[in-house]
TORKOL-4160 file (C-alpha; in steps of 0.2 Angstrom, whole numbers, padded with zeros to 4 digits, m for minus):
390
<pt num="1" X="0003" Y="m0087" Z="m0027"/>
<pt num="2" X="m0012" Y="m0086" Z="m0015"/>
<pt num="3" X="m0021" Y="m0075" Z="m0028"/>
<pt num="4" X="m0016" Y="m0086" Z="m0042"/>
<pt num="5" X="m0024" Y="m0101" Z="m0034"/>
<pt num="6" X="m0040" Y="m0091" Z="m0031"/>
<pt num="7" X="m0040" Y="m0085" Z="m0049"/>
<pt num="8" X="m0038" Y="m0102" Z="m0055"/>
<pt num="9" X="m0052" Y="m0109" Z="m0044"/>
<pt num="10" X="m0063" Y="m0095" Z="m0049"/>
<pt num="11" X="m0061" Y="m0099" Z="m0067"/>
<pt num="12" X="m0071" Y="m0115" Z="m0064"/>
<pt num="13" X="m0086" Y="m0104" Z="m0061"/>
<pt num="14" X="m0083" Y="m0098" Z="m0079"/>
<pt num="15" X="m0082" Y="m0080" Z="m0074"/>
<pt num="16" X="m0071" Y="m0070" Z="m0086"/>
<pt num="17" X="m0070" Y="m0054" Z="m0076"/>
<pt num="18" X="m0064" Y="m0060" Z="m0059"/>
<pt num="19" X="m0050" Y="m0048" Z="m0058"/>
<pt num="20" X="m0061" Y="m0034" Z="m0062"/>
<pt num="21" X="m0074" Y="m0039" Z="m0049"/>
<pt num="22" X="m0059" Y="m0041" Z="m0036"/>
<pt num="23" X="m0052" Y="m0024" Z="m0040"/>
<pt num="24" X="m0069" Y="m0016" Z="m0038"/>
<pt num="25" X="m0073" Y="m0025" Z="m0021"/>
<pt num="26" X="m0056" Y="m0021" Z="m0014"/>
<pt num="27" X="m0057" Y="m0002" Z="m0019"/>
<pt num="28" X="m0074" Y="0000" Z="m0012"/>
<pt num="29" X="m0069" Y="m0008" Z="0004"/>
<pt num="30" X="m0053" Y="0002" Z="0005"/>
<pt num="31" X="m0062" Y="0019" Z="0003"/>
<pt num="32" X="m0077" Y="0014" Z="0015"/>
<pt num="33" X="m0065" Y="0008" Z="0029"/>
<pt num="34" X="m0053" Y="0023" Z="0027"/>
<pt num="35" X="m0068" Y="0035" Z="0030"/>
<pt num="36" X="m0074" Y="0024" Z="0044"/>
<pt num="37" X="m0057" Y="0024" Z="0052"/>
<pt num="38" X="m0056" Y="0043" Z="0051"/>
<pt num="39" X="m0073" Y="0045" Z="0059"/>
<pt num="40" X="m0068" Y="0033" Z="0073"/>
<pt num="41" X="m0051" Y="0040" Z="0077"/>
<pt num="42" X="m0056" Y="0049" Z="0093"/>
<pt num="43" X="m0071" Y="0038" Z="0097"/>
<pt num="44" X="m0063" Y="0020" Z="0097"/>
<pt num="45" X="m0046" Y="0017" Z="0105"/>
<pt num="46" X="m0032" Y="0013" Z="0093"/>
<pt num="47" X="m0029" Y="m0003" Z="0102"/>
<pt num="48" X="m0047" Y="m0009" Z="0098"/>
<pt num="49" X="m0046" Y="m0005" Z="0080"/>
<pt num="50" X="m0028" Y="m0013" Z="0077"/>
<pt num="51" X="m0032" Y="m0029" Z="0087"/>
<pt num="52" X="m0050" Y="m0030" Z="0079"/>
<pt num="53" X="m0043" Y="m0029" Z="0061"/>
<pt num="54" X="m0028" Y="m0041" Z="0065"/>
<pt num="55" X="m0041" Y="m0054" Z="0072"/>
<pt num="56" X="m0052" Y="m0052" Z="0057"/>
<pt num="57" X="m0038" Y="m0054" Z="0045"/>
<pt num="58" X="m0032" Y="m0069" Z="0054"/>
<pt num="59" X="m0049" Y="m0077" Z="0054"/>
<pt num="60" X="m0051" Y="m0074" Z="0036"/>
<pt num="61" X="m0034" Y="m0082" Z="0032"/>
<pt num="62" X="m0038" Y="m0097" Z="0043"/>
<pt num="63" X="m0054" Y="m0100" Z="0032"/>
<pt num="64" X="m0044" Y="m0098" Z="0016"/>
<pt num="65" X="m0031" Y="m0110" Z="0023"/>
<pt num="66" X="m0044" Y="m0123" Z="0026"/>
<pt num="67" X="m0052" Y="m0120" Z="0009"/>
<pt num="68" X="m0035" Y="m0125" Z="0000"/>
<pt num="69" X="m0038" Y="m0143" Z="0003"/>
<pt num="70" X="m0057" Y="m0143" Z="m0001"/>
<pt num="71" X="m0063" Y="m0148" Z="m0018"/>
<pt num="72" X="m0072" Y="m0132" Z="m0024"/>
<pt num="73" X="m0076" Y="m0138" Z="m0042"/>
<pt num="74" X="m0094" Y="m0141" Z="m0038"/>
<pt num="75" X="m0097" Y="m0124" Z="m0029"/>
<pt num="76" X="m0098" Y="m0115" Z="m0045"/>
<pt num="77" X="m0103" Y="m0097" Z="m0041"/>
<pt num="78" X="m0103" Y="m0100" Z="m0022"/>
<pt num="79" X="m0084" Y="m0101" Z="m0022"/>
<pt num="80" X="m0083" Y="m0085" Z="m0032"/>
<pt num="81" X="m0095" Y="m0076" Z="m0020"/>
<pt num="82" X="m0085" Y="m0082" Z="m0005"/>
<pt num="83" X="m0068" Y="m0077" Z="m0013"/>
<pt num="84" X="m0075" Y="m0059" Z="m0017"/>
<pt num="85" X="m0082" Y="m0057" Z="0001"/>
<pt num="86" X="m0066" Y="m0063" Z="0009"/>
<pt num="87" X="m0055" Y="m0052" Z="m0002"/>
<pt num="88" X="m0066" Y="m0037" Z="0002"/>
<pt num="89" X="m0065" Y="m0040" Z="0021"/>
<pt num="90" X="m0047" Y="m0043" Z="0020"/>
<pt num="91" X="m0044" Y="m0027" Z="0010"/>
<pt num="92" X="m0055" Y="m0016" Z="0021"/>
<pt num="93" X="m0047" Y="m0023" Z="0038"/>
<pt num="94" X="m0030" Y="m0022" Z="0032"/>
<pt num="95" X="m0033" Y="m0003" Z="0027"/>
<pt num="96" X="m0039" Y="0000" Z="0044"/>
<pt num="97" X="m0024" Y="m0009" Z="0052"/>
<pt num="98" X="m0012" Y="0000" Z="0040"/>
<pt num="99" X="m0019" Y="0018" Z="0042"/>
<pt num="100" X="m0021" Y="0016" Z="0061"/>
<pt num="101" X="m0003" Y="0010" Z="0064"/>
<pt num="102" X="0004" Y="0023" Z="0052"/>
<pt num="103" X="m0007" Y="0036" Z="0061"/>
<pt num="104" X="0000" Y="0030" Z="0078"/>
<pt num="105" X="0018" Y="0032" Z="0072"/>
<pt num="106" X="0014" Y="0050" Z="0069"/>
<pt num="107" X="0017" Y="0052" Z="0088"/>
<pt num="108" X="0034" Y="0044" Z="0087"/>
<pt num="109" X="0050" Y="0051" Z="0080"/>
<pt num="110" X="0051" Y="0052" Z="0061"/>
<pt num="111" X="0064" Y="0037" Z="0061"/>
<pt num="112" X="0050" Y="0026" Z="0067"/>
<pt num="113" X="0038" Y="0031" Z="0053"/>
<pt num="114" X="0052" Y="0028" Z="0041"/>
<pt num="115" X="0055" Y="0010" Z="0048"/>
<pt num="116" X="0036" Y="0006" Z="0046"/>
<pt num="117" X="0035" Y="0012" Z="0028"/>
<pt num="118" X="0051" Y="0003" Z="0024"/>
<pt num="119" X="0044" Y="m0013" Z="0032"/>
<pt num="120" X="0030" Y="m0013" Z="0018"/>
<pt num="121" X="0043" Y="m0014" Z="0004"/>
<pt num="122" X="0052" Y="m0027" Z="0014"/>
<pt num="123" X="0037" Y="m0038" Z="0014"/>
<pt num="124" X="0035" Y="m0036" Z="m0005"/>
<pt num="125" X="0053" Y="m0041" Z="m0008"/>
<pt num="126" X="0051" Y="m0056" Z="0003"/>
<pt num="127" X="0036" Y="m0061" Z="m0006"/>
<pt num="128" X="0045" Y="m0059" Z="m0023"/>
<pt num="129" X="0059" Y="m0070" Z="m0017"/>
<pt num="130" X="0047" Y="m0083" Z="m0011"/>
<pt num="131" X="0038" Y="m0083" Z="m0028"/>
<pt num="132" X="0055" Y="m0086" Z="m0037"/>
<pt num="133" X="0059" Y="m0101" Z="m0025"/>
<pt num="134" X="0042" Y="m0108" Z="m0028"/>
<pt num="135" X="0044" Y="m0107" Z="m0046"/>
<pt num="136" X="0060" Y="m0116" Z="m0045"/>
<pt num="137" X="0056" Y="m0129" Z="m0033"/>
<pt num="138" X="0038" Y="m0133" Z="m0032"/>
<pt num="139" X="0027" Y="m0143" Z="m0044"/>
<pt num="140" X="0011" Y="m0143" Z="m0035"/>
<pt num="141" X="0001" Y="m0127" Z="m0034"/>
<pt num="142" X="m0010" Y="m0133" Z="m0020"/>
<pt num="143" X="0005" Y="m0137" Z="m0009"/>
<pt num="144" X="0012" Y="m0120" Z="m0013"/>
<pt num="145" X="m0004" Y="m0111" Z="m0009"/>
<pt num="146" X="m0005" Y="m0120" Z="0007"/>
<pt num="147" X="0012" Y="m0115" Z="0012"/>
<pt num="148" X="0009" Y="m0097" Z="0008"/>
<pt num="149" X="m0007" Y="m0096" Z="0018"/>
<pt num="150" X="0001" Y="m0105" Z="0033"/>
<pt num="151" X="0015" Y="m0092" Z="0032"/>
<pt num="152" X="0002" Y="m0078" Z="0033"/>
<pt num="153" X="m0007" Y="m0086" Z="0047"/>
<pt num="154" X="0009" Y="m0087" Z="0057"/>
<pt num="155" X="0014" Y="m0069" Z="0054"/>
<pt num="156" X="m0003" Y="m0062" Z="0058"/>
<pt num="157" X="m0003" Y="m0072" Z="0074"/>
<pt num="158" X="0014" Y="m0065" Z="0078"/>
<pt num="159" X="0008" Y="m0047" Z="0074"/>
<pt num="160" X="m0006" Y="m0049" Z="0087"/>
<pt num="161" X="0007" Y="m0055" Z="0101"/>
<pt num="162" X="0019" Y="m0041" Z="0097"/>
<pt num="163" X="0006" Y="m0027" Z="0097"/>
<pt num="164" X="0000" Y="m0034" Z="0114"/>
<pt num="165" X="0018" Y="m0032" Z="0120"/>
<pt num="166" X="0020" Y="m0014" Z="0114"/>
<pt num="167" X="0012" Y="m0005" Z="0129"/>
<pt num="168" X="0025" Y="m0014" Z="0140"/>
<pt num="169" X="0039" Y="m0004" Z="0132"/>
<pt num="170" X="0044" Y="0012" Z="0141"/>
<pt num="171" X="0049" Y="0020" Z="0124"/>
<pt num="172" X="0032" Y="0016" Z="0117"/>
<pt num="173" X="0023" Y="0022" Z="0133"/>
<pt num="174" X="0032" Y="0039" Z="0132"/>
<pt num="175" X="0026" Y="0043" Z="0115"/>
<pt num="176" X="0009" Y="0035" Z="0116"/>
<pt num="177" X="0004" Y="0046" Z="0131"/>
<pt num="178" X="m0013" Y="0052" Z="0129"/>
<pt num="179" X="m0017" Y="0069" Z="0121"/>
<pt num="180" X="m0034" Y="0078" Z="0120"/>
<pt num="181" X="m0042" Y="0077" Z="0103"/>
<pt num="182" X="m0041" Y="0093" Z="0093"/>
<pt num="183" X="m0056" Y="0105" Z="0092"/>
<pt num="184" X="m0057" Y="0119" Z="0079"/>
<pt num="185" X="m0068" Y="0134" Z="0084"/>
<pt num="186" X="m0081" Y="0140" Z="0073"/>
<pt num="187" X="m0082" Y="0158" Z="0068"/>
<pt num="188" X="m0095" Y="0162" Z="0082"/>
<pt num="189" X="m0085" Y="0154" Z="0096"/>
<pt num="190" X="m0071" Y="0163" Z="0105"/>
<pt num="191" X="m0057" Y="0154" Z="0112"/>
<pt num="192" X="m0053" Y="0158" Z="0130"/>
<pt num="193" X="m0039" Y="0171" Z="0133"/>
<pt num="194" X="m0036" Y="0169" Z="0152"/>
<pt num="195" X="m0018" Y="0162" Z="0151"/>
<pt num="196" X="m0003" Y="0163" Z="0140"/>
<pt num="197" X="m0007" Y="0145" Z="0135"/>
<pt num="198" X="m0024" Y="0149" Z="0130"/>
<pt num="199" X="m0022" Y="0146" Z="0111"/>
<pt num="200" X="m0015" Y="0129" Z="0114"/>
<pt num="201" X="m0029" Y="0125" Z="0127"/>
<pt num="202" X="m0042" Y="0131" Z="0114"/>
<pt num="203" X="m0035" Y="0119" Z="0101"/>
<pt num="204" X="m0038" Y="0104" Z="0113"/>
<pt num="205" X="m0055" Y="0098" Z="0118"/>
<pt num="206" X="m0061" Y="0085" Z="0130"/>
<pt num="207" X="m0075" Y="0078" Z="0119"/>
<pt num="208" X="m0072" Y="0063" Z="0108"/>
<pt num="209" X="m0077" Y="0072" Z="0092"/>
<pt num="210" X="m0073" Y="0069" Z="0074"/>
<pt num="211" X="m0056" Y="0076" Z="0070"/>
<pt num="212" X="m0056" Y="0092" Z="0060"/>
<pt num="213" X="m0054" Y="0088" Z="0042"/>
<pt num="214" X="m0052" Y="0105" Z="0034"/>
<pt num="215" X="m0036" Y="0110" Z="0043"/>
<pt num="216" X="m0028" Y="0093" Z="0040"/>
<pt num="217" X="m0032" Y="0095" Z="0021"/>
<pt num="218" X="m0025" Y="0112" Z="0021"/>
<pt num="219" X="m0009" Y="0108" Z="0029"/>
<pt num="220" X="m0006" Y="0092" Z="0019"/>
<pt num="221" X="m0012" Y="0098" Z="0002"/>
<pt num="222" X="0005" Y="0099" Z="m0006"/>
<pt num="223" X="0011" Y="0082" Z="0001"/>
<pt num="224" X="m0006" Y="0074" Z="m0003"/>
<pt num="225" X="m0003" Y="0079" Z="m0021"/>
<pt num="226" X="0014" Y="0071" Z="m0021"/>
<pt num="227" X="0008" Y="0055" Z="m0014"/>
<pt num="228" X="m0007" Y="0054" Z="m0026"/>
<pt num="229" X="0003" Y="0057" Z="m0041"/>
<pt num="230" X="0018" Y="0046" Z="m0036"/>
<pt num="231" X="0007" Y="0031" Z="m0034"/>
<pt num="232" X="m0004" Y="0036" Z="m0049"/>
<pt num="233" X="0012" Y="0035" Z="m0060"/>
<pt num="234" X="0018" Y="0019" Z="m0052"/>
<pt num="235" X="0002" Y="0010" Z="m0053"/>
<pt num="236" X="0000" Y="0015" Z="m0071"/>
<pt num="237" X="0016" Y="0006" Z="m0075"/>
<pt num="238" X="0017" Y="m0008" Z="m0062"/>
<pt num="239" X="0011" Y="m0021" Z="m0064"/>
<pt num="240" X="0000" Y="m0018" Z="m0080"/>
<pt num="241" X="0014" Y="m0013" Z="m0092"/>
<pt num="242" X="0030" Y="m0020" Z="m0083"/>
<pt num="243" X="0023" Y="m0038" Z="m0082"/>
<pt num="244" X="0020" Y="m0038" Z="m0101"/>
<pt num="245" X="0037" Y="m0033" Z="m0106"/>
<pt num="246" X="0045" Y="m0049" Z="m0113"/>
<pt num="247" X="0064" Y="m0053" Z="m0115"/>
<pt num="248" X="0070" Y="m0050" Z="m0133"/>
<pt num="249" X="0079" Y="m0067" Z="m0132"/>
<pt num="250" X="0063" Y="m0076" Z="m0127"/>
<pt num="251" X="0064" Y="m0087" Z="m0143"/>
<pt num="252" X="0080" Y="m0095" Z="m0136"/>
<pt num="253" X="0069" Y="m0105" Z="m0124"/>
<pt num="254" X="0080" Y="m0102" Z="m0109"/>
<pt num="255" X="0070" Y="m0102" Z="m0092"/>
<pt num="256" X="0079" Y="m0086" Z="m0088"/>
<pt num="257" X="0071" Y="m0077" Z="m0103"/>
<pt num="258" X="0054" Y="m0086" Z="m0101"/>
<pt num="259" X="0049" Y="m0092" Z="m0084"/>
<pt num="260" X="0059" Y="m0081" Z="m0073"/>
<pt num="261" X="0061" Y="m0065" Z="m0083"/>
<pt num="262" X="0045" Y="m0056" Z="m0077"/>
<pt num="263" X="0047" Y="m0062" Z="m0058"/>
<pt num="264" X="0065" Y="m0056" Z="m0058"/>
<pt num="265" X="0065" Y="m0040" Z="m0069"/>
<pt num="266" X="0048" Y="m0034" Z="m0062"/>
<pt num="267" X="0042" Y="m0041" Z="m0045"/>
<pt num="268" X="0059" Y="m0044" Z="m0037"/>
<pt num="269" X="0068" Y="m0029" Z="m0044"/>
<pt num="270" X="0055" Y="m0017" Z="m0042"/>
<pt num="271" X="0051" Y="m0022" Z="m0024"/>
<pt num="272" X="0070" Y="m0022" Z="m0020"/>
<pt num="273" X="0073" Y="m0005" Z="m0028"/>
<pt num="274" X="0058" Y="0002" Z="m0018"/>
<pt num="275" X="0065" Y="m0005" Z="m0002"/>
<pt num="276" X="0082" Y="0003" Z="m0005"/>
<pt num="277" X="0073" Y="0020" Z="m0009"/>
<pt num="278" X="0064" Y="0019" Z="0007"/>
<pt num="279" X="0079" Y="0014" Z="0017"/>
<pt num="280" X="0089" Y="0029" Z="0010"/>
<pt num="281" X="0077" Y="0041" Z="0019"/>
<pt num="282" X="0084" Y="0035" Z="0036"/>
<pt num="283" X="0100" Y="0044" Z="0032"/>
<pt num="284" X="0095" Y="0058" Z="0019"/>
<pt num="285" X="0078" Y="0068" Z="0021"/>
<pt num="286" X="0079" Y="0081" Z="0007"/>
<pt num="287" X="0070" Y="0090" Z="0000"/>
<pt num="288" X="0060" Y="0096" Z="0015"/>
<pt num="289" X="0041" Y="0096" Z="0017"/>
<pt num="290" X="0038" Y="0113" Z="0010"/>
<pt num="291" X="0051" Y="0113" Z="m0004"/>
<pt num="292" X="0046" Y="0116" Z="m0022"/>
<pt num="293" X="0059" Y="0103" Z="m0027"/>
<pt num="294" X="0048" Y="0088" Z="m0020"/>
<pt num="295" X="0033" Y="0091" Z="m0031"/>
<pt num="296" X="0045" Y="0094" Z="m0046"/>
<pt num="297" X="0054" Y="0077" Z="m0044"/>
<pt num="298" X="0037" Y="0069" Z="m0042"/>
<pt num="299" X="0031" Y="0077" Z="m0059"/>
<pt num="300" X="0047" Y="0072" Z="m0067"/>
<pt num="301" X="0043" Y="0053" Z="m0065"/>
<pt num="302" X="0030" Y="0056" Z="m0079"/>
<pt num="303" X="0045" Y="0053" Z="m0091"/>
<pt num="304" X="0045" Y="0035" Z="m0085"/>
<pt num="305" X="0029" Y="0031" Z="m0095"/>
<pt num="306" X="0036" Y="0032" Z="m0112"/>
<pt num="307" X="0052" Y="0023" Z="m0107"/>
<pt num="308" X="0042" Y="0008" Z="m0102"/>
<pt num="309" X="0030" Y="0009" Z="m0117"/>
<pt num="310" X="0044" Y="0008" Z="m0129"/>
<pt num="311" X="0052" Y="m0007" Z="m0122"/>
<pt num="312" X="0047" Y="m0024" Z="m0128"/>
<pt num="313" X="0029" Y="m0024" Z="m0122"/>
<pt num="314" X="0019" Y="m0038" Z="m0130"/>
<pt num="315" X="0006" Y="m0038" Z="m0138"/>
<pt num="316" X="0008" Y="m0022" Z="m0147"/>
<pt num="317" X="m0007" Y="m0015" Z="m0157"/>
<pt num="318" X="m0004" Y="0003" Z="m0161"/>
<pt num="319" X="0014" Y="0007" Z="m0156"/>
<pt num="320" X="0024" Y="m0006" Z="m0167"/>
<pt num="321" X="0041" Y="0002" Z="m0164"/>
<pt num="322" X="0052" Y="m0005" Z="m0150"/>
<pt num="323" X="0065" Y="0008" Z="m0147"/>
<pt num="324" X="0075" Y="m0001" Z="m0133"/>
<pt num="325" X="0082" Y="m0016" Z="m0140"/>
<pt num="326" X="0090" Y="m0024" Z="m0125"/>
<pt num="327" X="0084" Y="m0033" Z="m0109"/>
<pt num="328" X="0095" Y="m0021" Z="m0099"/>
<pt num="329" X="0083" Y="m0006" Z="m0102"/>
<pt num="330" X="0068" Y="m0013" Z="m0093"/>
<pt num="331" X="0080" Y="m0018" Z="m0079"/>
<pt num="332" X="0086" Y="0000" Z="m0078"/>
<pt num="333" X="0069" Y="0008" Z="m0079"/>
<pt num="334" X="0061" Y="m0003" Z="m0066"/>
<pt num="335" X="0075" Y="0001" Z="m0054"/>
<pt num="336" X="0072" Y="0020" Z="m0057"/>
<pt num="337" X="0053" Y="0017" Z="m0055"/>
<pt num="338" X="0056" Y="0008" Z="m0038"/>
<pt num="339" X="0070" Y="0019" Z="m0031"/>
<pt num="340" X="0060" Y="0035" Z="m0035"/>
<pt num="341" X="0044" Y="0028" Z="m0028"/>
<pt num="342" X="0052" Y="0022" Z="m0012"/>
<pt num="343" X="0062" Y="0038" Z="m0008"/>
<pt num="344" X="0049" Y="0051" Z="m0013"/>
<pt num="345" X="0034" Y="0042" Z="m0006"/>
<pt num="346" X="0042" Y="0039" Z="0011"/>
<pt num="347" X="0047" Y="0057" Z="0012"/>
<pt num="348" X="0030" Y="0063" Z="0009"/>
<pt num="349" X="0021" Y="0050" Z="0020"/>
<pt num="350" X="0033" Y="0054" Z="0034"/>
<pt num="351" X="0031" Y="0073" Z="0033"/>
<pt num="352" X="0012" Y="0072" Z="0034"/>
<pt num="353" X="0009" Y="0069" Z="0052"/>
<pt num="354" X="0024" Y="0080" Z="0057"/>
<pt num="355" X="0018" Y="0096" Z="0050"/>
<pt num="356" X="0002" Y="0096" Z="0061"/>
<pt num="357" X="m0001" Y="0097" Z="0080"/>
<pt num="358" X="0002" Y="0081" Z="0089"/>
<pt num="359" X="m0017" Y="0080" Z="0093"/>
<pt num="360" X="m0020" Y="0078" Z="0074"/>
<pt num="361" X="m0006" Y="0066" Z="0070"/>
<pt num="362" X="m0016" Y="0050" Z="0070"/>
<pt num="363" X="m0030" Y="0058" Z="0060"/>
<pt num="364" X="m0017" Y="0065" Z="0047"/>
<pt num="365" X="m0010" Y="0047" Z="0046"/>
<pt num="366" X="m0027" Y="0041" Z="0040"/>
<pt num="367" X="m0028" Y="0055" Z="0028"/>
<pt num="368" X="m0011" Y="0052" Z="0021"/>
<pt num="369" X="m0016" Y="0033" Z="0019"/>
<pt num="370" X="m0032" Y="0040" Z="0009"/>
<pt num="371" X="m0020" Y="0050" Z="m0003"/>
<pt num="372" X="m0010" Y="0034" Z="m0006"/>
<pt num="373" X="m0026" Y="0024" Z="m0009"/>
<pt num="374" X="m0033" Y="0037" Z="m0021"/>
<pt num="375" X="m0017" Y="0037" Z="m0031"/>
<pt num="376" X="m0017" Y="0018" Z="m0033"/>
<pt num="377" X="m0036" Y="0018" Z="m0038"/>
<pt num="378" X="m0033" Y="0032" Z="m0051"/>
<pt num="379" X="m0018" Y="0023" Z="m0058"/>
<pt num="380" X="m0025" Y="0006" Z="m0059"/>
<pt num="381" X="m0041" Y="0013" Z="m0068"/>
<pt num="382" X="m0031" Y="0022" Z="m0080"/>
<pt num="383" X="m0018" Y="0008" Z="m0083"/>
<pt num="384" X="m0031" Y="m0001" Z="m0094"/>
<pt num="385" X="m0033" Y="0014" Z="m0105"/>
<pt num="386" X="m0014" Y="0015" Z="m0107"/>
<pt num="387" X="m0012" Y="m0003" Z="m0111"/>
<pt num="388" X="m0025" Y="m0001" Z="m0126"/>
<pt num="389" X="m0014" Y="0014" Z="m0133"/>
<pt num="390" X="0001" Y="0003" Z="m0135"/>
């Protein structure tokens, strides 16, 4: 709803490509901030990066909350520029926050990484439920937007407080004990051989250098492919195709087949299925990080593309045949999309920081976040082409 309000306000500027500009601004900001976060892993303490990103996000949301009650109809292009800048900053700082926290959990047991990843899907599910409640109960878009922004303000403030309390927990202090940054020797350097622990000592360095990227990429290449392709397929379908699948009974005029069909069968169902898939990994963690089955299952999800394309997607220009003549099919396919995305992506993201030395866990978490971002960018870019083929 927040984005819907911004989109409707931006239309007063008579700009027809607001969503495209927003996507470009967010993508560029994401990539730049991921690169900066990787370079700063050993140079800026994680506490500084997390608290700074949370503070900036809270400040931006407070500004947006104030703008909800401001008449921006006379701002023309000024409001468009403010919106794009705010979204770019939010996107970049949230990327730093997410990648930093995910990298931090690489030092914790795997169940903590699983809980963090599942929390992301829980947020999406709660947002989808809130959207349905808003559609059913609210008649004023301004009041709804204000409520959404105020909720974001409260939760961001709560995040700041909880993160400040984290070092007080003995459990957290144990796993967050400092380790020396990793150092990879060049071909001309020789690691010391004075003691049995020399190889490990050679791997650690007391200087705050940039984490070695090559060994991380080498170790996580297979898992990185899985993450990129998983989110590539998911973002090809959701939301570009799935949100345009209409009920076959739309002509009946029922609110369940018109107003609530997409929020229910797309947003709520996908996020809930994604949450369920991620939660299953708390009990079942197969296949393993080096199994050939994992990339095989990832590639198998390609079959979901034609299934969605031959549902009742509208408007259809080239593919006029609708093979799946029931509203149950998009429900089934969306469930499969969400479950497979949640389960397989959580496995791959959890395994990443665990297959490298602990010194590289945080940097590996940032790299895994980059894989995720790359998959989303590629899928979003190609989804426009796929839509034109239907």
